[in-house]
C-alpha positions in Angstrom: 164.4 127.4 193.7 166.1 127.1 190.3 164.3 128.5 187.3 162.8 126.4 184.6 165.5 127.5 182.2 168.3 126.4 184.5 166.6 123.0 185.1 166.1 122.6 181.3 169.7 123.4 180.5 170.7 120.8 183.1 168.4 118.1 181.9 169.0 118.7 178.2 172.8 119.0 178.7 173.0 115.7 180.7 170.8 113.8 178.3 172.5 115.1 175.2 175.9 114.2 176.8 174.6 110.6 177.4 173.4 110.3 173.8 176.7 111.5 172.5 178.7 109.2 174.7 176.5 106.2 173.7 176.9 107.0 170.0 180.7 107.3 170.4 181.0 104.2 172.5 179.0 102.1 170.0 180.7 103.4 166.9 181.0 100.9 164.1 183.4 100.0 161.3 181.4 97.7 159.0 178.0 97.9 157.2 176.6 95.0 159.3 176.9 97.1 162.4 175.9 100.3 160.6 172.7 99.0 159.1 171.5 96.2 161.5 173.6 96.6 164.6 175.4 93.3 164.0 172.1 91.5 164.6 172.9 91.1 168.2 170.5 93.4 170.1 168.6 91.6 173.0 164.8 91.4 172.5 163.9 93.7 175.5 166.4 96.3 174.4 165.1 96.2 170.9 161.6 96.6 172.2 162.6 99.8 174.1 164.5 101.1 171.1 161.5 100.3 168.8 159.2 102.1 171.2 161.4 105.2 171.1 161.9 104.9 167.3 158.1 104.7 166.8 156.9 107.2 169.4 158.1 110.3 167.7 157.5 114.0 168.4 154.1 113.4 167.0 153.3 110.9 169.7 154.9 112.8 172.6 154.2 116.4 171.6 151.4 116.5 169.2 149.0 113.5 169.6 147.6 114.5 173.0 147.3 118.0 171.8 145.2 116.8 168.8 143.0 114.8 171.1 142.7 117.8 173.4 141.5 120.0 170.6 139.5 117.5 168.6 138.1 115.3 171.3 136.7 112.1 170.0 137.8 112.7 166.4 141.4 113.2 167.6 141.6 109.6 168.7 142.1 108.5 165.0 145.8 109.0 165.7 145.6 106.9 168.8 143.7 104.1 167.1 145.7 104.2 163.8 149.2 104.2 165.2 148.5 101.6 167.9 146.5 99.3 165.7 149.2 99.7 163.0 151.9 98.5 165.3 149.9 95.4 166.2 149.3 94.8 162.5 153.1 95.0 161.8 154.1 92.9 164.8 151.7 90.0 164.1 151.3 90.0 160.3 154.6 91.2 158.8 157.6 91.5 161.1 158.4 87.8 161.7 158.3 87.0 158.0 160.4 90.0 157.0 163.0 89.0 159.7 163.1 85.5 158.3 163.6 86.9 154.8 166.8 88.4 156.3 167.5 91.6 154.4 168.8 94.9 155.6 166.1 97.2 154.1 162.5 97.2 152.7 163.9 98.0 149.2 166.1 95.0 149.6 163.0 92.8 150.3 161.1 94.4 147.4 164.1 94.0 145.0 164.8 90.4 145.8 161.1 89.3 146.3 160.1 90.8 143.0 163.4 90.0 141.2 163.7 93.5 139.8 166.1 96.4 139.9 163.3 98.7 138.9 161.1 97.6 141.8 164.1 98.1 144.1 164.7 101.7 142.8 161.0 102.6 143.2 160.9 101.2 146.7 164.2 103.1 147.6 162.7 106.3 146.2 159.5 105.8 148.3 161.6 105.0 151.4 163.5 108.3 151.0 160.3 110.2 150.3 158.5 108.7 153.3 161.4 109.2 155.6 162.1 112.8 154.6 158.4 113.7 155.2 158.5 112.0 158.6 161.8 113.5 159.8 160.6 117.0 158.9 158.0 116.6 161.6 160.6 115.6 164.1 162.8 118.6 163.4 159.8 120.8 163.8 159.2 119.3 167.2 162.8 120.0 168.2 162.5 123.6 167.2 159.3 124.0 169.2 160.9 122.7 172.4 164.1 124.8 172.0 162.2 128.0 171.2 160.2 127.9 174.4 162.4 126.3 177.1 165.8 127.5 176.1 164.8 130.8 174.5 166.4 129.8 171.3 164.8 130.8 167.9 163.1 127.8 166.2 165.7 127.9 163.4 168.6 127.5 165.8 166.8 124.9 167.8 166.4 122.8 164.6 170.1 123.3 163.8 171.2 122.2 167.3 169.0 119.1 167.0 170.4 118.3 163.6 173.9 118.5 164.9 173.2 116.1 167.8 171.3 113.5 165.8 173.9 113.6 163.0 176.7 112.8 165.4 175.4 109.5 166.9 173.7 108.5 163.6 176.8 109.0 161.5 179.3 107.5 164.0 177.4 104.6 165.4 174.8 103.8 162.6 172.1 101.4 163.8 174.2 100.1 166.7 174.7 103.6 168.1 171.1 104.6 167.3 169.7 101.5 169.0 171.4 102.0 172.3 170.8 105.7 172.2 167.1 105.0 171.7 167.0 102.7 174.7 168.1 105.7 176.8 165.8 108.0 175.0 162.8 105.8 175.7 163.2 106.0 179.4 163.7 109.7 179.2 160.5 110.3 177.2 158.3 107.9 179.1 159.3 109.4 182.4 158.7 112.9 181.1 155.2 111.9 179.8 154.1 109.8 182.8 155.1 112.0 185.7 153.0 115.0 184.8 150.1 112.7 183.9 150.2 111.0 187.2 150.5 114.3 189.1 147.5 115.7 187.2 145.4 112.6 187.8 146.2 112.7 191.5 145.5 116.5 191.8 142.3 116.5 189.7 140.7 113.2 190.7 142.5 111.8 193.7 143.5 108.7 191.7 147.2 108.6 190.6 146.6 106.2 187.7 145.7 108.3 184.7 143.9 105.6 182.8 141.6 104.8 185.7 141.1 108.4 186.9 140.2 109.4 183.4 137.7 106.6 183.0 136.0 106.5 186.4 136.1 110.1 187.5 133.7 112.9 186.5 136.4 114.9 184.6 135.0 114.0 181.2 131.3 114.9 182.0 132.6 118.2 183.5 134.6 118.9 180.4 131.7 118.1 178.1 129.6 120.6 180.0 132.2 123.3 179.8 132.5 122.7 176.0 128.8 123.1 175.5 128.7 126.2 177.7 131.3 127.8 175.4 129.5 126.8 172.2 131.6 123.8 171.3 130.3 120.3 170.7 130.7 117.9 173.6 134.3 116.7 174.0 133.2 113.1 173.4 130.8 113.9 170.5 131.9 111.7 167.5 132.4 113.1 164.0 132.2 116.7 165.1 135.1 118.0 163.1 135.6 115.1 160.6 133.2 112.9 158.6 132.9 109.3 159.4 134.5 108.2 156.1 137.4 110.6 156.8 137.9 109.2 160.3 137.9 105.7 158.9 140.4 106.6 156.1 142.8 108.4 158.4 142.7 105.5 160.9 143.3 102.9 158.2 146.0 105.0 156.5 147.9 105.3 159.8 147.5 101.6 160.5 148.7 100.4 157.1 151.4 103.2 157.1 152.7 102.0 160.5 153.0 98.4 159.1 154.9 99.7 156.1 157.2 102.1 157.8 160.8 101.2 156.7 162.5 102.6 159.9 160.4 100.3 162.1 160.6 97.3 159.9 164.4 97.4 159.9 164.4 97.2 163.7 163.4 93.5 163.5 166.6 92.8 161.5 168.7 93.8 164.5 167.8 90.8 166.7 169.3 87.3 166.4 166.4 85.3 165.0 162.7 85.2 164.3 161.9 84.2 167.9 163.7 87.2 169.2 161.9 89.4 166.6 158.5 88.2 168.1 159.6 88.8 171.7 161.0 92.3 170.8 157.6 93.1 169.1 155.8 92.1 172.4 158.1 94.2 174.5 157.7 97.2 172.1 154.0 96.9 172.4 154.2 97.0 176.2 156.5 100.0 176.1 154.3 101.8 173.6 151.1 101.1 175.5 152.4 102.9 178.6 152.3 106.2 176.6 149.3 105.6 174.4 146.9 104.5 177.1 147.9 107.6 179.0 147.6 110.2 176.2 143.7 110.4 176.2 143.8 111.1 180.0 146.5 113.7 179.6 144.6 115.3 176.8 141.4 115.7 178.8 143.2 117.0 181.9 145.1 119.5 179.7 142.0 120.8 178.0 140.1 121.2 181.3 143.0 123.1 182.9 143.7 125.3 179.9 140.1 126.5 179.6 139.8 127.2 183.3 143.2 129.0 183.3 142.6 131.5 180.5 138.9 131.7 179.4 137.0 134.5 180.9 140.1 136.1 182.4 141.0 139.7 182.0 143.9 140.8 179.8 145.7 141.9 182.9 145.2 138.6 184.6 146.5 136.7 181.7 149.6 138.9 181.4 150.5 138.0 184.9 150.7 134.3 184.0 154.4 133.5 183.5 153.7 130.5 181.3 151.3 132.5 179.0 153.8 135.3 178.5 156.6 132.8 177.8 154.6 130.9 175.2 153.3 134.1 173.6 156.9 135.1 172.8 157.3 132.0 170.7 154.4 133.0 168.5 152.6 129.6 169.2 150.2 131.2 171.7 148.3 134.5 171.2 145.6 136.6 172.8 143.6 139.4 171.2 140.7 141.3 172.8 138.7 141.5 169.6 135.5 142.9 171.1 137.2 145.3 173.4 135.5 144.2 176.6 138.8 143.5 178.4 138.0 139.8 178.8 139.7 137.0 176.8 137.2 134.5 175.5 137.5 131.2 173.7 134.8 130.4 171.0 134.5 127.7 168.4 134.5 130.4 165.6 138.1 131.2 164.7 137.1 134.7 163.5 135.8 135.6 166.9 137.9 133.5 169.3 140.3 135.6 171.2 142.8 132.8 171.9 145.1 131.3 169.4 146.9 128.1 170.5 149.2 125.9 168.4 148.3 122.3 169.0 151.9 121.3 169.4 152.2 123.2 172.7 149.5 121.4 174.7 151.7 118.7 176.2 154.7 120.9 176.6 152.7 123.7 178.4 150.6 121.4 180.6 153.0 121.2 183.6 153.3 125.0 183.5 149.6 125.6 183.4 149.2 123.1 186.3 151.9 125.0 188.2 154.1 122.0 188.6 157.7 122.1 189.9 160.3 123.6 187.5 162.1 120.3 187.3 159.0 118.6 186.0 158.6 121.3 183.3 162.2 120.8 182.3 161.9 117.0 182.2 159.0 117.3 179.8 161.2 119.5 177.5 163.9 116.8 177.6 161.3 114.1 176.9 160.0 116.0 173.8 163.6 116.3 172.5 164.2 112.6 173.2 161.1 111.6 171.3 162.0 113.7 168.3 165.7 112.8 168.1 165.1 109.1 168.5 162.8 108.8 165.5 164.8 111.3 163.5 167.9 109.0 163.9 166.1 105.9 162.7 164.6 107.8 159.7 168.0 109.1 158.7 169.4 105.6 158.7 166.7 104.5 156.4 167.5 107.3 154.0 171.2 106.4 154.2 170.5 102.7 153.6 168.2 103.4 150.7 170.7 105.5 148.9 174.0 103.9 149.9 172.9 100.2 150.1 170.1 99.9 147.6 171.2 102.5 145.0 175.0 102.7 145.3 176.1 99.2 146.5 173.5 97.2 144.6 173.2 99.1 141.3 175.9 101.7 140.8 179.1 100.1 142.3 178.5 96.5 143.4 182.3 96.1 143.8 182.7 98.9 146.3 184.7 98.0 149.4 183.2 97.8 152.9 184.9 101.1 153.8 183.6 102.8 150.7 180.0 101.7 151.3 180.2 102.9 154.9 181.6 106.3 153.8 178.8 106.8 151.3 176.2 105.8 153.9 177.5 108.4 156.4 177.7 111.1 153.7 174.1 110.5 152.8 173.0 111.1 156.4 174.6 114.6 156.3 172.8 115.5 153.1 169.5 114.1 154.4 169.6 116.0 157.7 170.1 119.3 155.9 167.0 118.7 153.8 165.1 117.6 156.9 166.2 120.7 158.8 164.9 122.9 156.0 161.5 121.4 156.3 161.7 121.5 160.0 162.2 125.3 159.8 159.5 125.7 157.1 157.0 122.9 157.9 154.0 122.2 155.7 151.8 121.7 158.8 151.9 120.9 162.5 153.9 118.0 163.7 151.3 115.2 163.8 149.8 116.4 160.5 153.2 116.2 158.7 153.8 112.8 160.2 150.4 111.6 159.1 151.4 112.5 155.5 154.4 110.2 155.9 152.2 107.4 157.1 149.9 107.9 154.1 152.8 107.6 151.7 154.0 104.4 153.4 150.5 102.9 153.3 150.1 103.7 149.6 153.6 102.5 148.6 154.9 99.7 150.8 152.1 98.0 152.6 150.4 96.3 149.6 153.6 95.0 148.1 154.9 93.7 151.4 151.6 92.0 152.2 151.2 90.4 148.8 154.9 89.6 148.7 154.6 87.5 151.8 151.1 85.9 151.4 150.6 85.7 147.6 153.3 83.7 145.6 151.6 84.7 142.4 152.3 88.4 142.7 155.0 89.4 140.2 157.4 92.2 139.5 155.1 93.9 136.9 152.2 94.0 139.5 154.5 95.4 142.2 156.0 98.1 140.0 152.6 99.2 138.7 151.0 99.1 142.1 153.7 101.3 143.8 153.7 103.8 141.0 149.9 104.1 141.1 149.6 104.2 144.9 152.5 106.6 145.5 151.7 108.8 142.5 148.0 109.3 143.4 148.7 109.9 147.1 151.6 112.3 146.4 149.5 114.3 143.8 146.6 114.6 146.3 148.6 115.6 149.3 150.9 118.1 147.5 148.0 119.6 145.5 146.0 120.0 148.7 148.7 121.4 151.0 150.7 123.5 148.5 148.4 124.5 145.7 145.0 124.9 147.4 143.4 121.9 145.7 140.2 120.9 147.4 139.7 117.3 148.8 137.8 116.1 145.7 137.7 112.4 146.5 134.6 111.9 148.8 135.9 114.9 150.8 138.6 112.7 152.3 141.4 114.8 153.8 145.1 114.8 152.9 145.8 112.8 156.1 143.4 110.0 155.1 144.0 109.8 151.3 146.8 107.2 151.9 144.0 104.6 152.4 142.7 105.3 148.8 146.2 105.2 147.5 146.7 101.9 149.3 143.6 100.4 147.8 144.6 101.5 144.3 148.0 100.0 144.8 146.6 96.7 146.1 144.1 96.3 143.3 146.6 97.3 140.6 149.3 94.9 142.0 146.8 92.0 142.1 145.2 92.6 138.7 148.4 93.3 136.8 150.1 90.2 138.4 147.2 88.1 137.1 147.4 89.6 133.6 151.2 88.9 133.3 153.5 86.0 133.6 153.9 84.4 137.1 157.1 84.8 139.0 159.9 82.2 138.5 159.4 79.0 140.3 162.3 79.6 142.7 160.6 82.9 143.8 157.3 81.2 144.4 159.1 78.5 146.4 160.9 81.1 148.4 157.6 82.8 149.3 156.0 79.6 150.4 159.0 78.7 152.5 158.9 82.2 154.0 155.8 81.3 156.0 157.2 78.1 157.4 157.9 78.7 161.1 161.1 76.7 161.3 164.4 78.6 160.6 165.3 82.2 161.1 167.2 83.2 158.0 170.2 85.5 158.1 170.7 89.0 156.8 173.0 88.9 153.9 175.6 91.3 152.7 175.0 92.6 149.2 
């Protein structure tokens, strides 16, 4: 039987070759193809691409790991991200598609008739996207370091090279069709182990049903209690109720304000296609998100039974444990010298150290599945990370090249010049993202949660009011974005890099985006009422935006 490493090289080599071919085949020569794929992507394909774009390394690698570690409290990521997509699809996407612009800063600049608002939105888009893409590069490094025995640094560099190729060459068109392929890789890699575990552990091959109707959760609850942990399903065990609420809402509003997801609705032909693609995307996303809680519970149960209470010698004989220990993401230390490795809720006495980002990736090995399944999961993790990274890089490119350069610095630039600037920005952005992937400020889902907080605090209020409140003006939007992004950035950076305690009702850095969003919303609304109303043509445009008839067309700046 071929080894895991051989299978992994095979799967990764084949999938990477496919991604590169698709990127080359769909190379573009104009900005319409580079930024919005020529607005000709079929709804079902756009749905699959949106699913891959949205289900990042955080969804594939880290989310189930967080639920596995945190139990009930970990479902904030599940509820926030899923609820946020529904919010985006129903409340914002069709109207933004009808408005017909390439980017979120484009919408903000034209809706609020202000170059200053456009610049602030473009800066926020770059900030959000760089934070988000850092988490993807970290995920790439984790996969490479374990399955291909490559140091995390080199794993990140390899991932940077691949994603830069199809993003630079094909732009949104190349990225879209690459993401369609990546979706089917990542969903297969996630579902196959989950189905196998469900069948093995409960006799029911449907993870969602086996998780709900079997006795696996009660057994896991009892094991947790026996080890001194709270029950797996105990609410608010690791986070307060207000923090859970704020994280969930920040992730929801952040999803609805994510520029790399919003731009996907500009790639279809019209508003009707935008609505259909939103429905398809929700279906594709639901396949993974309804499976994640089951996989998390199965993984937790298997992991505890595999290593807790075992002797040091027994654990050293486990190939998967030895392999993950080499990466530094898994560690064992017999602190009390009794020769037995024990897991406890107290970090100072627990003899097992597990990085949350390895739970999904290690589960097939812990469950002793076939090498090809283990390798497929590695390829799926890479697909999830690279698909989202590509979309984020394009947002950074469009924010700088389209919203700064073409709209403000050199409006007379030729099509070829704009395209060259956009491609050059991608190279610069991926270098910065790679640095933070090698030196991340937290684990994958945590870094991604920061990006959602920034998006919630900067974009969501001005997009929401921009669509549904014709009285909101440029002064309000500018003040709101500055206040929301400034407060959230100060809180997150102070907490993560300078040891500042969570002073605002003890809300964590992951949830503070909700407070920033509220500050933004209130500031935008109040300042708009205290200053002159928008010009009549702007107010008429906003009112017309909500009329169902017509689709609008994306315009070249």
